[in-house]
C-alpha positions as CSV (number, residue, x, y, z in Angstrom):
1,M,-2.1,7.3,-5.9
2,N,0.9,6.3,-8.1
3,F,4.1,4.9,-6.6
4,K,7.0,6.4,-8.6
5,G,10.4,5.3,-7.4
6,L,12.2,7.6,-9.7
7,G,11.5,10.6,-12.0
8,T,10.4,10.0,-15.6
9,F,13.8,10.8,-17.1
10,S,15.7,8.5,-14.7
11,V,13.3,5.6,-15.2
12,A,13.6,5.9,-19.0
13,A,17.3,5.9,-18.8
14,L,17.4,3.0,-16.5
15,L,14.9,1.1,-18.7
16,T,17.3,1.5,-21.6
17,T,20.2,0.4,-19.5
18,S,18.2,-2.6,-18.3
19,V,17.4,-3.7,-21.9
20,V,21.1,-3.5,-22.9
21,A,22.2,-5.5,-19.9
22,S,19.6,-8.1,-20.6
23,H,20.9,-8.6,-24.1
24,Q,24.2,-9.5,-22.6
25,K,23.2,-11.9,-19.8
26,S,19.7,-13.3,-19.7
27,I,19.9,-16.7,-21.6
28,C,20.7,-19.5,-19.2
29,G,23.0,-21.6,-21.3
30,E,21.4,-22.1,-24.7
31,D,18.4,-20.1,-25.8
32,D,15.5,-22.6,-25.5
33,R,12.6,-20.2,-25.9
34,V,9.9,-21.2,-28.4
35,P,7.2,-19.1,-30.1
36,S,3.9,-19.0,-28.3
37,T,0.4,-17.5,-28.7
38,N,-0.9,-17.1,-25.1
39,P,-3.8,-14.6,-25.3
40,K,-3.5,-13.7,-21.6
41,V,0.0,-12.2,-22.1
42,G,0.4,-8.9,-23.9
43,R,2.9,-6.4,-25.0
44,I,2.9,-2.8,-23.6
45,L,4.2,0.2,-25.4
46,E,4.1,4.0,-24.9
47,D,2.2,4.3,-28.2
48,I,1.8,2.6,-31.6
49,K,5.1,4.2,-32.8
50,S,7.2,3.2,-29.8
51,K,10.1,0.8,-30.1
52,G,10.6,0.1,-26.4
53,V,8.5,-2.8,-25.1
54,C,7.7,-4.7,-21.9
55,T,5.4,-7.6,-21.1
56,V,2.1,-7.5,-19.3
57,T,-0.3,-10.2,-18.0
58,M,-4.0,-10.0,-17.3
59,I,-5.0,-11.1,-13.8
60,S,-8.7,-10.1,-14.0
61,K,-11.2,-8.3,-16.2
62,T,-9.3,-5.0,-16.1
63,C,-6.3,-5.6,-13.9
64,A,-2.8,-6.6,-15.1
65,I,0.7,-6.8,-13.7
66,T,4.1,-5.9,-15.0
67,A,7.4,-4.4,-13.8
68,G,7.6,-0.9,-12.3
69,H,10.6,0.1,-14.3
70,C,8.5,-0.3,-17.4
71,S,6.5,2.8,-16.6
72,P,7.6,4.7,-19.7
73,A,5.7,2.0,-21.7
74,F,2.4,2.4,-19.9
75,G,0.5,3.6,-22.9
76,I,-1.2,0.7,-24.7
77,A,-1.5,-3.0,-24.2
78,Q,-1.6,-5.3,-27.2
79,F,-2.7,-8.9,-27.4
80,N,-2.6,-11.6,-30.1
81,T,0.4,-10.0,-31.7
82,P,1.7,-11.3,-35.0
83,P,5.4,-12.3,-35.6
84,S,7.8,-9.5,-36.3
85,K,8.9,-8.7,-39.9
86,K,12.6,-8.1,-40.6
87,G,13.1,-7.5,-36.9
88,K,10.3,-4.9,-36.6
89,I,7.3,-5.5,-34.4
90,Q,3.9,-5.9,-36.1
91,H,0.8,-4.7,-34.5
92,P,-2.4,-6.7,-33.9
93,E,-5.9,-5.8,-35.1
94,A,-7.5,-2.8,-33.4
95,K,-9.9,-5.1,-31.5
96,D,-6.9,-6.5,-29.6
97,I,-5.4,-3.1,-28.4
98,Y,-6.4,-1.6,-25.1
99,P,-5.5,1.6,-23.3
100,V,-3.5,1.6,-20.1
101,L,-5.2,3.8,-17.6
102,K,-2.0,5.2,-16.0
103,D,-3.8,7.5,-13.6
104,E,-5.6,4.5,-12.1
105,S,-2.5,2.3,-12.0
106,K,0.1,1.8,-9.2
107,W,3.8,1.0,-9.4
108,K,7.1,1.1,-7.7
109,Y,10.7,0.6,-8.7
110,S,13.6,0.7,-6.2
111,R,15.6,-2.5,-6.4
112,I,15.4,-6.3,-7.2
113,G,12.5,-7.6,-5.2
114,D,10.7,-4.2,-5.2
115,D,10.0,-3.6,-8.8
116,W,6.3,-4.0,-9.7
117,A,3.2,-2.5,-11.3
118,V,-0.5,-3.1,-11.1
119,L,-2.1,-1.7,-14.2
120,K,-5.7,-0.8,-14.9
121,I,-6.6,-1.6,-18.5
122,G,-9.4,0.2,-20.2
123,A,-12.0,-1.0,-22.6
124,N,-11.2,-1.5,-26.3
125,S,-12.3,1.6,-28.3
126,E,-13.7,-0.5,-31.1
127,T,-15.6,-3.3,-29.3
128,G,-16.2,-1.7,-25.8
129,L,-15.0,-5.0,-24.3
130,F,-12.4,-5.5,-21.6
131,A,-9.1,-7.4,-22.1
132,G,-9.7,-10.0,-19.3
133,D,-13.2,-10.9,-20.6
134,V,-11.8,-11.4,-24.1
135,Q,-8.3,-12.7,-23.6
136,G,-8.7,-14.5,-20.3
137,F,-6.6,-14.0,-17.2
138,Y,-4.5,-15.9,-14.6
139,E,-5.2,-16.2,-10.9
140,V,-2.6,-14.9,-8.4
141,D,-1.1,-16.6,-5.4
142,F,0.5,-14.8,-2.5
143,T,2.1,-17.8,-0.9
144,T,5.9,-17.9,-0.9
145,P,7.4,-19.9,-3.8
146,K,9.7,-22.8,-3.2
147,K,13.2,-23.6,-4.4
148,G,12.8,-26.2,-7.1
149,D,9.4,-25.0,-8.4
150,I,9.2,-25.2,-12.2
151,V,8.0,-21.9,-13.6
152,R,7.0,-20.6,-17.0
153,I,7.9,-17.2,-18.4
154,T,6.1,-15.9,-21.5
155,G,6.9,-12.6,-23.0
156,F,8.2,-10.3,-25.7
157,G,12.0,-10.6,-25.3
158,A,14.5,-9.6,-27.9
159,D,15.8,-12.3,-30.3
160,K,18.6,-11.2,-32.7
161,S,18.9,-14.8,-33.9
162,D,15.5,-14.8,-35.6
163,P,13.9,-11.5,-37.0
164,E,10.4,-13.0,-36.7
165,R,10.8,-13.7,-33.0
166,H,12.4,-10.3,-32.2
167,F,10.1,-8.7,-29.6
168,A,7.4,-11.3,-30.5
169,Q,5.9,-13.6,-28.0
170,Q,8.0,-16.6,-26.8
171,T,7.9,-18.9,-23.8
172,H,10.3,-21.1,-21.7
173,T,10.3,-23.0,-18.4
174,G,13.0,-23.1,-15.8
175,E,13.5,-23.8,-12.1
176,V,13.4,-21.5,-9.1
177,T,16.9,-21.5,-7.7
178,R,16.4,-19.3,-4.7
179,V,13.9,-17.2,-2.8
180,S,15.0,-14.4,-0.5
181,G,12.3,-12.2,1.0
182,S,10.5,-10.7,-2.0
183,S,13.2,-11.6,-4.4
184,L,13.0,-14.7,-6.6
185,Y,15.8,-16.2,-8.8
186,H,15.2,-18.5,-11.7
187,V,16.8,-20.0,-14.8
188,A,14.0,-19.6,-17.4
189,D,15.4,-17.9,-20.5
190,T,14.6,-14.2,-20.9
191,M,15.8,-11.2,-22.8
192,G,15.2,-7.4,-22.9
193,G,11.5,-7.0,-23.5
194,N,10.6,-9.8,-21.1
195,S,10.6,-7.3,-18.2
196,G,7.2,-7.5,-16.6
197,S,6.6,-11.2,-17.6
198,T,4.7,-13.0,-14.9
199,I,6.3,-16.0,-13.2
200,I,3.7,-18.8,-13.6
201,R,4.1,-21.9,-11.5
202,E,3.6,-24.8,-13.8
203,S,1.9,-27.1,-11.3
204,D,-1.2,-24.9,-10.9
205,E,-0.7,-22.1,-13.5
206,K,-0.9,-19.4,-10.9
207,V,1.0,-16.1,-10.9
208,I,3.7,-16.1,-8.2
209,G,6.0,-13.3,-9.3
210,I,7.1,-10.7,-11.9
211,H,10.3,-11.1,-13.9
212,T,12.4,-7.9,-13.8
213,N,16.2,-8.5,-14.4
214,G,18.6,-10.6,-16.3
215,G,21.5,-12.4,-14.7
216,C,22.1,-15.6,-16.5
217,Y,25.0,-16.3,-18.9
218,S,26.3,-19.2,-20.9
219,R,27.8,-21.0,-17.8
220,G,25.5,-20.1,-15.0
221,G,23.9,-17.3,-13.1
222,S,20.1,-16.7,-12.7
223,N,17.5,-14.2,-13.6
224,S,15.5,-12.4,-11.0
225,A,12.0,-11.4,-10.1
226,T,9.7,-9.8,-7.5
227,T,7.5,-12.3,-5.7
228,L,3.8,-11.5,-5.0
229,A,4.5,-13.0,-1.5
230,N,6.3,-10.9,1.1
231,K,5.7,-7.6,-0.7
232,K,2.8,-5.8,1.1
233,G,2.6,-2.8,-1.2
234,L,2.3,-5.1,-4.2
235,E,-0.2,-7.4,-2.5
236,D,-2.3,-4.4,-1.4
237,A,-2.3,-2.9,-4.9
238,V,-3.4,-6.2,-6.5
239,K,-6.2,-6.7,-4.0
240,A,-7.4,-3.1,-4.4
241,C,-7.5,-3.5,-8.1
242,L,-9.4,-6.7,-7.9
243,A,-11.8,-5.3,-5.3
244,S,-12.6,-2.4,-7.7
245,E,-14.3,-5.0,-9.9
246,A,-16.9,-6.0,-7.3
247,V,-19.5,-7.8,-9.3
248,V,-22.7,-5.8,-9.6
249,S,-25.6,-7.6,-11.3
250,T,-26.7,-5.8,-14.5
251,E,-29.6,-8.2,-15.3
252,P,-32.9,-6.3,-15.4
253,V,-35.3,-7.1,-12.6
254,V,-38.5,-8.5,-14.2
255,D,-41.7,-8.2,-12.2
256,E,-43.7,-11.4,-11.8
257,E,-46.9,-11.5,-13.7
258,P,-49.9,-10.4,-11.5
259,V,-52.0,-13.2,-10.1
260,V,-55.5,-13.1,-11.7
261,D,-58.3,-15.2,-10.2
262,E,-59.8,-17.4,-12.8
263,E,-63.3,-16.6,-11.6
264,P,-63.7,-13.1,-10.4
265,V,-65.6,-12.7,-7.2
266,V,-68.9,-10.8,-7.7
267,D,-70.3,-9.1,-4.6
268,E,-73.8,-10.0,-3.7
269,E,-76.4,-7.3,-3.3
270,P,-75.9,-5.5,-0.1
271,V,-78.2,-6.3,2.8
272,T,-79.8,-3.2,4.3
273,D,-80.9,-3.1,7.9
274,P,-84.2,-1.4,8.4
275,D,-82.8,0.7,11.3
276,P,-79.0,0.7,11.0
277,A,-77.1,1.4,14.2
278,P,-75.3,4.7,14.3
279,V,-71.5,4.6,13.9
280,V,-69.8,5.9,17.0
281,D,-66.1,7.1,16.7
282,P,-63.9,5.5,19.3
283,E,-62.7,7.8,22.0
């Protein structure tokens, strides 16, 4: 079952609006993002020709999380992406591109604090391998984050100041400024394209939330996210996806070699009674 907060047309329109808004107010003071090459964090697009991007993070062999309002981009997931050229995104090798299994994914988008998606990522068409096995993944934590926690956000945000960084992977850390229910507010730098970036707590490198909205500006403000804590629908979707990967041993069962006596037992010649007693069937 898919959770769709809005129709396809409305979500696409709001996604465009969200990116524009993020261009205006997502950097908290100065832009302190730096280029990064985290293989666990990927870029999602509708297809290879798409220009609209969001960020996705692996949390297991085939499960990943991002923002619900990114649903128009649930087509392919790319990892180990190269820098952009003249502001245009460059695609990775075919072995680092995986299909998003949209029919097996769940998402919801209604407001800040209720904007999430749990994606099922299929095997690579060239290698037959799964993203989590190749790229690695983060553990999730459903405990409530605390004000003052230092968090890291890695993603594919826009960057008009450097064409090579535009929609290429960058990272930054910042502080959690407030937690209210399932809404988290932070001051890590983000831009349009960072939607769906996971909130990684620096102290233990566990996922505690999903970045969804800009809100910072040069003199203050904060960006916002959905926490994994206090959001039962999201928690249930994550646990269901992880449970679908219940480990089943694929190692062949090898029978033990039969035990052979070193010296075979040879029966002696039978002893014949001169007058054998008759065999009587029991009653």
